[in-house]
C-alpha positions in Angstrom: -41.7 4.5 68.9 -40.5 5.3 72.4 -37.8 3.5 73.9 -36.5 4.4 77.5 -38.0 8.0 77.0 -36.1 8.6 73.7 -38.0 9.6 70.7 -36.5 9.8 67.4 -37.8 10.5 63.8 -37.3 7.7 61.4 -37.4 9.7 58.5 -34.5 11.8 59.5 -32.3 8.6 60.5 -33.1 6.7 57.4 -32.1 9.5 55.0 -28.6 8.7 53.8 -27.7 12.5 53.3 -28.5 13.0 57.0 -26.5 10.1 58.4 -22.9 11.1 57.1 -23.4 14.4 59.1 -24.5 12.9 62.1 -21.7 9.9 62.5 -18.5 11.1 61.5 -16.5 8.7 60.0 -14.1 6.7 62.3 -10.5 5.6 61.2 -9.5 2.1 62.3 -6.7 1.9 64.7 -3.9 4.2 65.5 -2.7 6.8 63.1 0.2 5.9 61.1 3.9 7.4 62.2 4.9 6.9 58.4 6.1 10.0 57.0 8.7 10.8 54.4 11.2 12.3 57.1 11.1 9.1 58.8 11.6 7.1 55.6 14.6 9.1 54.7 16.2 8.6 58.2 15.2 5.0 58.2 16.9 4.4 55.0 20.1 6.9 56.0 20.7 4.2 58.9 20.0 1.3 56.4 22.8 2.9 54.4 25.2 3.4 57.2 25.3 -0.1 58.1 22.4 -0.9 60.4 20.0 -3.7 60.0 16.2 -3.4 59.9 15.9 -4.4 63.6 18.4 -1.8 64.5 17.1 0.9 62.7 13.6 0.3 64.0 14.9 0.5 67.4 16.9 3.7 66.8 13.6 5.4 65.6 11.6 3.9 68.3 9.3 1.8 65.9 8.6 -2.0 65.7 10.0 -3.9 63.3 6.9 -5.5 62.2 5.5 -2.0 61.5 8.2 -1.6 59.3 7.6 -4.5 57.4 4.1 -3.5 57.1 5.1 -0.3 55.6 7.4 -2.3 52.9 3.8 -3.6 51.6 1.8 -0.3 52.0 4.3 2.2 50.7 6.0 0.8 47.7 8.0 4.0 47.5 9.5 3.2 50.8 10.5 -0.5 49.8 12.2 1.1 46.6 14.2 3.5 48.7 15.1 0.7 51.2 16.3 -1.3 48.6 18.6 1.3 46.9 19.8 2.0 50.6 20.9 -1.7 50.9 22.3 -1.9 47.2 24.4 1.3 48.3 25.7 -0.2 51.8 26.7 -3.3 49.9 28.5 -1.5 47.5 30.2 0.4 50.2 31.2 -2.7 51.9 32.6 -4.3 48.8 34.8 -1.2 47.9 36.1 -1.4 51.6 37.0 -5.1 51.2 38.5 -4.7 47.6 40.7 -1.8 49.3 41.7 -4.1 52.0 42.5 -6.9 49.8 44.8 -4.4 47.5 46.7 -4.0 50.9 46.1 -0.2 50.5 46.7 0.1 54.2 50.0 -1.9 54.0 48.7 -4.3 56.8 49.8 -7.8 57.3 47.7 -10.7 55.8 46.4 -11.6 59.3 45.6 -8.0 60.0 43.7 -7.5 56.6 41.7 -10.9 57.2 40.8 -9.6 60.8 39.6 -6.3 59.4 37.7 -7.8 56.7 36.0 -10.5 59.4 35.0 -7.0 61.3 33.3 -5.2 58.4 
């Protein structure tokens, strides 16, 4: 039972109660950066008009990581969708105000403002 001068007791290493204490479980890969605070900040950037890629760059995370989080964390996906809906409603309100000529601008100026938004 000796190999390279190392002796072990097979009864100890075959006992299922001993093995978990000898070898701690090891996680796979890098620990996640996902947190509720990061989720709130990301969704805030989306609501402010940023794209997924722009928000990911500002938070120093990868776009692919964000897409993976959408699959892994359904609450994150839901918050993101709500932020997109809010952003779109804000843009729509701005365009309605421009179309109603609240700014008293000429038609060409209003069209230019809508194109920039």
